[in-house]
Residue, then its C-alpha position, 0 to 999 in steps of 0.5 A: x582483466x582490463x577488457x573484462x573490467x571495461x565490459x562490466x558496466x555494459x553487462x550491468x546495463x544490459x541486465x538492468x535493462x532486461x529487468x526493466x523490460x520484463x517488469x514493464x511489458x505487462x504494464x504495456x500490454x495492459x495499457x495498449x489493450x485499454x486503448x483497443x476495441x474488444x475485437x483487436x484484443x481477441x485477435x491478440x493485437x496488443x503491441x501497439x496502442x489503438x485510437x479508443x483510449x481517450x473514450x475508454x478511460x472517460x467511460x470508465x472514470x466518470x460513467x462506469x461500465x455499462x454493458x449487457x453483462x454488468x453495471x459497474x460504478x464509475x472507477x473514480x469512486x473506487x479509486x477514492x475508496x482505495x485511497x482513503x483506505x490506504x492513507x488511513x491504514x498507512x497513517x494509522x499504523x505508523x502513529x500507533x506503532x511509533x507511540x507504542x515503541x516510544x513507550x516500550x523503549x523510553x519508559x520503565x513500568x511494570x510489564x513493559x517487556x510483557x507488553x512488547x512481547x504481547x504485541x510481537x506475538x500478534x505477528x502470528x495473527x494476521x487478519x486472515x487468521x482472525x477474520x471471522x471474530x474480527x467480522x463479527x465485531x465489526x458487523x456488531x458495531x454497525x461498521x459494515x460498508x463504512x470507511x471505519x470498517x475498512x481501515x480500523x481492524x487493519x490499523x494495529x501493526x506489530x511489524x512496524x512497532x518492532x522496527x521502530x523499537x529497534x531504531x529507538x534503541x540506537x538513539x544514544x543515552x546522551x540525548x535523553x540525558x540532554x533532553x532531561x537537563x534542558x527540562x524537556x518532558x516526554x512529549x517534547x522529547x518525542x516531538x523535538x528529538x525522536x520524530x525528527x530522527x525517525x523521518x526516514x523510517x516513517x517515509x520508508x514504512x509509509x510507502x510499504x504500508x500505503x501499498x499494503x492498504x491499497x492492495x487489500x482484497x479479502x477484507x474489503x470483499x467481506x466488509x462491503x456489500x455496496x458497489x459504491x463502497x468497493x475498492x478498486x481491487x474489488x471492482x476489477x475482480x468484479x468486472x471479469x466474467x465468470x464461466x461463459x460470461x464475456x469480459x470487456x477486457x478494454x474496460x478491465x485493462x483500463x481500470x488496471x492501469x488506473x489502479x497502478x498509478x497511485x502506488x507508482x506515484x507514491x513510490x516515485x514521489x518518495x523513492x529517496x526517503x524510501x531507500x534512505x530509510x531502508x539502507x541508511x545506518x548513520x542515525 
């Protein structure tokens, strides 16, 4: 028993290490491919980086891909479009959801539960289900090829509303009574008490919703027809050749590596708040 207990940490480290290697290996292959010429990629020499990385990233970031097969815009613009989309969707979903949950939990009005269940039922209507009427409305409003068209239809979130409601129900009634005794109105109670208590939940949701917005594919594909409004995900798919067309895999892999960086940086910057928001129960 003693020897088994001594080996347990090492076994855990081995399993964790194997998981890290399996997770990072595709990223490493993408990075090395982005630093190699197309001939080396075709031969499969992908384990070690090459000497063309700086030129490839400079070209793809500021000049765009200019080959006989395609003329892609600079990736810096695509990254900017994706960043705006992800930030607006994350901030918009959180703002609308926290206000909706606050109204449902702390206010008594006719049809309160009907309003909540109406919001909850929309979980069965994701954007893929309602994409045709949503597209018609956006097109009718002249929002094609705009940031508003990319973000506004995706802002509402029944899931975030449900999560905030469940958390608000755990706030003690004594806090509400104390706020009333102090003369705090609904807005002051919301800003001074509810929001500070919700900061870890907001941080955790922000990370999830940022990645959700960053990885959107179907909606940006429909709503944008100009290359300068493409997101980074759309840009990658357009760079991959179809049929017999040749693909410049070094450019594609460089774009892929750049597309990974912003979500990874958000997760790294907010990992403590993210984990605490998911597992902390001492509210």
